[in-house]
C-alpha positions as protocol buffer text, in pm:
chain_id: "A"
residue {
  index: 1
  type: UNK
  ca { x: 64 y: -210 z: 1530 }
}
residue {
  index: 2
  type: UNK
  ca { x: -271 y: -80 z: 1451 }
}
residue {
  index: 3
  type: UNK
  ca { x: -126 y: 167 z: 1185 }
}
residue {
  index: 4
  type: UNK
  ca { x: 66 y: -113 z: 1018 }
}
residue {
  index: 5
  type: UNK
  ca { x: -264 y: -315 z: 1010 }
}
residue {
  index: 6
  type: UNK
  ca { x: -446 y: -29 z: 842 }
}
residue {
  index: 7
  type: UNK
  ca { x: -183 y: -11 z: 577 }
}
residue {
  index: 8
  type: UNK
  ca { x: -174 y: -396 z: 528 }
}
residue {
  index: 9
  type: UNK
  ca { x: -530 y: -374 z: 467 }
}
residue {
  index: 10
  type: UNK
  ca { x: -482 y: -128 z: 186 }
}
residue {
  index: 11
  type: UNK
  ca { x: -209 y: -337 z: 30 }
}
residue {
  index: 12
  type: UNK
  ca { x: -457 y: -639 z: 41 }
}
residue {
  index: 13
  type: UNK
  ca { x: -708 y: -430 z: -147 }
}
residue {
  index: 14
  type: UNK
  ca { x: -453 y: -356 z: -405 }
}
residue {
  index: 15
  type: UNK
  ca { x: -384 y: -723 z: -449 }
}
residue {
  index: 16
  type: UNK
  ca { x: -766 y: -794 z: -489 }
}
residue {
  index: 17
  type: UNK
  ca { x: -814 y: -504 z: -730 }
}
residue {
  index: 18
  type: UNK
  ca { x: -512 y: -557 z: -943 }
}
residue {
  index: 19
  type: UNK
  ca { x: -380 y: -907 z: -869 }
}
residue {
  index: 20
  type: UNK
  ca { x: -62 y: -800 z: -718 }
}
residue {
  index: 21
  type: UNK
  ca { x: 89 y: -595 z: -444 }
}
residue {
  index: 22
  type: UNK
  ca { x: 220 y: -252 z: -540 }
}
residue {
  index: 23
  type: UNK
  ca { x: 597 y: -304 z: -648 }
}
residue {
  index: 24
  type: UNK
  ca { x: 760 y: 24 z: -559 }
}
residue {
  index: 25
  type: UNK
  ca { x: 660 y: 367 z: -453 }
}
residue {
  index: 26
  type: UNK
  ca { x: 307 y: 304 z: -298 }
}
residue {
  index: 27
  type: UNK
  ca { x: 275 y: 656 z: -133 }
}
residue {
  index: 28
  type: UNK
  ca { x: 89 y: 891 z: -345 }
}
residue {
  index: 29
  type: UNK
  ca { x: -9 y: 1240 z: -212 }
}
residue {
  index: 30
  type: UNK
  ca { x: -31 y: 1096 z: 135 }
}
residue {
  index: 31
  type: UNK
  ca { x: -220 y: 781 z: 36 }
}
residue {
  index: 32
  type: UNK
  ca { x: -145 y: 434 z: -87 }
}
residue {
  index: 33
  type: UNK
  ca { x: -187 y: 353 z: -467 }
}
residue {
  index: 34
  type: UNK
  ca { x: -187 y: 46 z: -647 }
}
residue {
  index: 35
  type: UNK
  ca { x: 71 y: 150 z: -898 }
}
residue {
  index: 36
  type: UNK
  ca { x: 129 y: 448 z: -1119 }
}
residue {
  index: 37
  type: UNK
  ca { x: -229 y: 454 z: -1250 }
}
residue {
  index: 38
  type: UNK
  ca { x: -384 y: 215 z: -1001 }
}
residue {
  index: 39
  type: UNK
  ca { x: -669 y: 322 z: -756 }
}
residue {
  index: 40
  type: UNK
  ca { x: -609 y: 478 z: -404 }
}
residue {
  index: 41
  type: UNK
  ca { x: -675 y: 213 z: -151 }
}
residue {
  index: 42
  type: UNK
  ca { x: -589 y: 436 z: 133 }
}
residue {
  index: 43
  type: UNK
  ca { x: -643 y: 806 z: 118 }
}
residue {
  index: 44
  type: UNK
  ca { x: -442 y: 907 z: 438 }
}
residue {
  index: 45
  type: UNK
  ca { x: -159 y: 679 z: 550 }
}
residue {
  index: 46
  type: UNK
  ca { x: -124 y: 695 z: 943 }
}
residue {
  index: 47
  type: UNK
  ca { x: 178 y: 894 z: 1027 }
}
residue {
  index: 48
  type: UNK
  ca { x: 447 y: 730 z: 1264 }
}
residue {
  index: 49
  type: UNK
  ca { x: 424 y: 936 z: 1577 }
}
residue {
  index: 50
  type: UNK
  ca { x: 790 y: 933 z: 1659 }
}
residue {
  index: 51
  type: UNK
  ca { x: 1012 y: 870 z: 1350 }
}
residue {
  index: 52
  type: UNK
  ca { x: 1381 y: 923 z: 1401 }
}
residue {
  index: 53
  type: UNK
  ca { x: 1697 y: 856 z: 1227 }
}
residue {
  index: 54
  type: UNK
  ca { x: 1743 y: 515 z: 1421 }
}
residue {
  index: 55
  type: UNK
  ca { x: 1402 y: 430 z: 1394 }
}
residue {
  index: 56
  type: UNK
  ca { x: 1266 y: 552 z: 1049 }
}
residue {
  index: 57
  type: UNK
  ca { x: 873 y: 556 z: 960 }
}
residue {
  index: 58
  type: UNK
  ca { x: 723 y: 269 z: 790 }
}
residue {
  index: 59
  type: UNK
  ca { x: 949 y: 55 z: 546 }
}
residue {
  index: 60
  type: UNK
  ca { x: 780 y: -146 z: 262 }
}
residue {
  index: 61
  type: UNK
  ca { x: 991 y: -421 z: 112 }
}
residue {
  index: 62
  type: UNK
  ca { x: 822 y: -585 z: -205 }
}
residue {
  index: 63
  type: UNK
  ca { x: 968 y: -914 z: -315 }
}
residue {
  index: 64
  type: UNK
  ca { x: 740 y: -1019 z: -599 }
}
residue {
  index: 65
  type: UNK
  ca { x: 367 y: -973 z: -682 }
}
residue {
  index: 66
  type: UNK
  ca { x: 248 y: -1202 z: -394 }
}
residue {
  index: 67
  type: UNK
  ca { x: 521 y: -1109 z: -135 }
}
residue {
  index: 68
  type: UNK
  ca { x: 611 y: -806 z: 73 }
}
residue {
  index: 69
  type: UNK
  ca { x: 707 y: -704 z: 425 }
}
residue {
  index: 70
  type: UNK
  ca { x: 606 y: -394 z: 614 }
}
residue {
  index: 71
  type: UNK
  ca { x: 792 y: -274 z: 932 }
}
residue {
  index: 72
  type: UNK
  ca { x: 804 y: 10 z: 1167 }
}
residue {
  index: 73
  type: UNK
  ca { x: 1000 y: 53 z: 1515 }
}
residue {
  index: 74
  type: UNK
  ca { x: 764 y: 26 z: 1822 }
}
residue {
  index: 75
  type: UNK
  ca { x: 763 y: 355 z: 2017 }
}
residue {
  index: 76
  type: UNK
  ca { x: 755 y: 161 z: 2334 }
}
residue {
  index: 77
  type: UNK
  ca { x: 1088 y: -17 z: 2328 }
}
residue {
  index: 78
  type: UNK
  ca { x: 1223 y: 53 z: 1985 }
}
residue {
  index: 79
  type: UNK
  ca { x: 1199 y: -298 z: 1860 }
}
residue {
  index: 80
  type: UNK
  ca { x: 1094 y: -362 z: 1510 }
}
residue {
  index: 81
  type: UNK
  ca { x: 755 y: -485 z: 1422 }
}
residue {
  index: 82
  type: UNK
  ca { x: 689 y: -653 z: 1079 }
}
residue {
  index: 83
  type: UNK
  ca { x: 378 y: -778 z: 916 }
}
residue {
  index: 84
  type: UNK
  ca { x: 423 y: -987 z: 588 }
}
residue {
  index: 85
  type: UNK
  ca { x: 199 y: -1078 z: 314 }
}
residue {
  index: 86
  type: UNK
  ca { x: -5 y: -1378 z: 379 }
}
């Protein structure tokens, strides 16, 4: 949950800087970028400690410039934990 909060904060910085959440591939060289030519708001994305086929690493779903969801499986019980744009 802490890792997702760190990523969420980077996404919020993107919105603050560019006016929108990144629409597609937010991961750039291990960091989070605010778009193709946008600034990097998180240099090192936390790695999922136990990714698996049934529980993939972080999933970022962009709906529009003001809406996204970010989710991952919890390692304690395998349930999905999701954070959404405010």
